[in-house]
LOVOTI-820382 format. One record per residue: z, x, y of N, C-alpha, C, O in turn. Coordinates in steps of 0.05 Angstrom, whole numbers, plus 5000, padded with zeros to 4 digits. Example, Ala and Ser with C-alpha at 12.3 -4.5 7.8 and 13.67 -1.06 7.14 Angstrom:
LOVOTI-820382
515652644886515652464910515652644934516952854934
514252574955514352734979515752585001516152685023
end
This chain:
LOVOTI-820382
948211866821946311636818947011406836945211276848
949611356840950511146857949611196886948711006900
949911446895949111506922946111466927945311376948
944511536907941611496909941011196910939211116925
942511036895942110746895942710626923941110456933
944810716935945610616962943410696982942710547000
942510946980940411046998937910876995936510817014
937310806970934910636964935210366978933210256989
937610246978938109986991937810017021936709837034
938910227032938810267061935910297070935210187091
934310427055931410467063929910207060928210147077
930510047040929009807035929809567052928209387058
932309567062933409337077931809267102931109037105
931109467119929509397143926709287135925709107148
925609407114922909317105923109027095921308867101
925208967079925508697069925908497092924708287092
927508577112928008397135925308337150924808107157
923708547154921208507168919308327152918108137163
919008377126917208217109918107927107916507747110
920707887102921807617099921707467125921007237126
922507607147922507477173919707397181919307177192
917707577178915007507185913907287168912307117178
914607277142913707067125914706787134913206597135
917306777142918406527152917106447178916406217183
916606647196915406597222912506487219911606327234
911106587199908406487194908406197186906706047194
910506117171910705837163911605667186910905427188
913205777204914005637228911505587245911105367256
909905797248907405767263905605547252904505387267
905305537225903705337212904905057216903404857220
907505037217908904777220908304657248907604427250
908504827269908104727296905104677302904404517319
903304827288900504807293899204597275896804547277
900704477257899604287238898504037252899203977274
896703917238895203687249896903427247896303247231
899003417263900803177263902303167289902403357305
903602937293905202897317907903047313909003057291
908903167334911603287334912903207360911703227382
915403127359916903077383919903127379921003077357
921203227400924103277399925103337427923603397445
927703307430929003367455930203647454930303767432
931103757476932304017476934204047499934203887518
936004247497937904307519937704607524937904767506
937404677550937204957559939905027572940504917593
941405207560943905297571943805587579943205757563
944305637605944305907615947106007620948805877632
947706247609950306377612949906627629947806757627
951906697645951706927663951507197648950107377656
953007217625953107457610952307417581952207187572
951807627567951107617538953307487522952707337503
955807537529958107437513959707217528961907147519
958607107549960006897565960306647548958606577532
962506507552963106257538962606007555962105787545
962606047582962205817600959305797608958105987617
958205557606955405507614955205507645956705367658
953405667655953005687684951205457693951605337714
949105407678947105207685945905077660945505217640
945404817661944404677637942204487645942404347666
940004477629937804287635937004157609937104277587
936103917611935003777588932003807586930703847607
930903797562928103837558926903637538928403507524
924303627537922903457518920303587510918903717527
919603567485917103697474915603487458916703357440
913003457464911203277449908603427442907603577458
907603377418905103497409903603287393904803147377
900903277396899403077380897503227361897403477362
896103087344894403217324892103387336891003547322
891503347361889503507375890703767387889303907402
893203817381894704047391894904037422895104247434
895003797433895603767461898603757464900003637447
899703877485902603897488903503787514902303837535
905703627513907103547537909903667535911303637515
910703807556913303937557914703877583913503897605
917203807582918803757606921403917605922803907585
921904067626924404217629925604147656924504217677
927803997655929103907679927103737695926203527685
926303817719924503657736921703767737920103697754
921003947718918304057716916903967691918103977669
914503867694912903767671910503947667909304057686
909603967642907304117634905503947617906403817598
902903937623900903807606898904027598897504137615
898704087572897104307563895104197542895804087522
892504227548890404147529888104347531888204547544
885904277517883604467516881704447540879704577541
882404267559880704237583882004357608880604487624
884604307611886004397635888904417629890004267613
890304607643893204627641894404547668893504627689
896504387666897804277690900804327690902104277670
901804417712904704447717905404277741904304317762
907404097738908203927760911103977766912903917750
911604097790914404157799915203937818914303937842
916903757809917703537826919603617848919703487869
921203827844923003917865921504027889922203977912
919404177883917704297904915404117912914004177931
915003897898912803707903910103867902908503847920
909804007880907304167877906104127850907504077830
903404127849901904097824900104347821898404397838
900504497799898904727793896904657771897704557750
894404707776892304647756890704897751889705027769
890504967725889005207717887205147693887304927682
885705347685884105327661885905317637888205407639
884905227614886605207590887905477583886605687584
890405467575891805707566892905887588894506067582
892305837613893305997635896305947640897706127648
897205697635900005637636901005627607900605437593
902405837599903405857571906305787570908005957572
906905527565909705437562910205337534912205197530
908405397516909005327488910905517476910205757471
913405437472915505607463915205697434916805857424
913205597420913005637392910505787385909405767362
909505947403907106117399908006377386908606567399
908106377359909206597344907506847348908607067349
904906817349903107047352903707197378903907437379
904107047400904807167426907507307425907907517437
909407177411912107287409912007557395913407747403
910507577373910507827357908808047370908808277360
907407987391906008197406908008367421907608607425
910208247429912208387445914808447430916408607440
915208327406917708357391917108427362915008357351
919108567350918908627322921408497308923508467320
921008437283923308327267925208547261924408747249
927708517269929708717265931608647242932608827228
932208387239934108307219933408027210932407857225
934007967184933407707172935807637154936607787137
936807397159939107297143938607017132937806847148
939106977107938906717095941706597095943506677080
942106387112944806267115945106007098946805847104
943405987078943405757059942205507072940305397062
943405407094942405167107940205237128938705057136
940005487135938005577155937605877152939106017139
935505977166935006257168935706357196935506207215
936506597198937006727224935406977226935507157209
933706997247931907227250932507357277932607217298
933007617277933407767301930807907308929608047292
930007877333927608017344928408207366930008137383
927308447365927908647386925208717400923108727388
925408747426923008807442921809077434923209267430
919209077433917709327427917709497453918009387475
917309747449917109927472914809847490912609797480
915309827516913209757535913109457540911409377556
914809297528914809007532915408947562917209067574
913908767573914308697601916108447605916608357627
917008337583918708097584921508167593922408387587
922907977606925608047617927808057597930108117605
927307987572929407987552928708187529926408217522
930808317519930308527499931008437471930308577452
932308207468933208117441933107817440933807677459
932207717417932107427412933207367385932607507365
934907167383935907077358934806797352935206607368
933306757330932206507323933706387300934306517280
934406127302935605977280933405777271932605607286
932605807246930405647235931305487211932405597192
930805227212931605047190929805087166927705207168
930704997143929205027118926704847118925104867099
926404687139923904527142921904687160919804577166
922604927167921005107184920605007212918705077226
922504857222922704787250924904967263927005017250
924505057287926405207301928705037311928204827324
931205107305933504957313934705067339935904917355
934405327342935705457366934405727372933605867353
934205787397933206047406935306157426936106017444
936006407423937806537441936506787453935706967438
936106797479934807017493936907187507938307087525
937007437500938807627513937207797533935507957526
937707747559936207887579936908177581939208257577
934908337587935308627590935208697620935808927627
934508507636934508547665936708377678937508177667
937608457701939708307715938508097733936308117743
940107887737939507677757941807657777944107697770
941107597801943107567822943807267824942207107834
946207197816947106927816948406837842949106607846
948607027861950006967886948206797905945806837906
949506617919948106457939948506577967947406487987
950106787967950606937992949407217989950407377973
947307268005945907518002947607758009947007978000
949707718023951507938031953508008009954808218010
953707827988955507867966954107827940954307617927
952608027931951007997906952807957881955008057880
951807797863953207747838951207787815950107597803
950608037809948608117789949708117761951708257756
948507967743949307947716946907977697944607937706
947508037672945408037652945707787634947407787617
944107587639944707317627943707287598942307457586
944507057587943606967561942706677563944106517575
940406617552939406347552939306237524938106357506
940606007519940605877493939105617495939605447513
937105577478935605327476936205197449935705317428
937404957451938104817426936304577423936004417442
935104547400933104337396934304107379935804157360
933603857387934503627372932903577347931203737340
933503357334932103297309929103247314928403097333
927403357298924503327301923603067288924602977268
921602947300920402697290917402727289916202867306
916102607269913202607267912002337272909702277264
913502167285912601897292910301917312910202097328
908501727311906201717330907101697359909101567365
905601827377906201837405903801717420901601797414
904301537439902001427455900301637468901301837478
897701597468895801787480896401847509896002077518
897301657524897801687552900001897558900002007580
901701957539903802147543902702437547904202607558
900202487539899102747541897102777564895702977567
897002567581895102567603896602567630898502417634
895602737648896802757675895502557694895802597719
894102357684892502177701894202017720893201917741
896801977715898501827734899001997759899901897779
898502257757898902437780896302497794896202507819
894202537779891602607792889302557772889702537748
886902537783884502527768882502737779882902817802
880502807764878502997773875902847776874802757755
874902827800872402687806870402877818871002997839
868102917806866103107816867303377820866803527839
869003457800870403717800872403747822873303977827
873103537836875103547857877603397848877403187836
880003497855882503367848883103147867883203187892
883702907856884402677872887202587864887502497841
889102597882891802517876892102217875890702077891
893802117858894301827858896001757882897301937894
896101507890897401427915900401497915901501557936
901701477891904501527890905201817895907401887904
903302007889903902287892902002417913901402657911
901202257932899302357952900402577969898902727981
903102587971904402797988904903057973906003247985
904103067948904503317933902403517941900103447947
903103777941901203987946899804067920901204107900
897204107921895704187897894804477900893704557920
895304627879894304897877892304897853893204907830
889804897859887704877839886605157834885205267851
887205267811886305537804884405547781884205737766
882905327777881005317755878705517760876905537743
end
């Protein structure tokens, strides 16, 4: 009888993990899509290997969302303005502005529906102060990482995401001496706030305006190159 009981637990455990993990993710989805302001800072830490202890590269980030589900996202020197009219990516290092139709630039890190198209819940752990969910890539996934670990607070905000790459990257700056590694990316999120955010924060108007369906750069950014793919 004891052996049958253990077998019963082994069979049910993956099913429980999937159901509980998906249930929490649905509430995370509702939290980020809710009709309110959300803002927080973030840190992107890249490690050369899955088990590396030393950070290879680090960038600061910022995320803002308003009740209209418009998003402003900044990662290092790149900014994103995402709304239901147009999507904009501004790369200040390259002095380039990419403009597309809504949704063509998908940098919303909290799109749970898109995540679950390529990943399945593999493990779910209740750590009392937070939940930990492991996601594994489904067969045929085109994304460069095969495993994701999510740390989710009991307020249903994501505290941390860890991406384990399944493809190698060449970290060498010398093409004659390749340094190919399979990296890990950790994104750590700061405390979330629901305080009101000024409307101007979600508008790219300081960079450009659209007049008669043509892009007109502001004087300060007149030397930026525009790629208009609307």
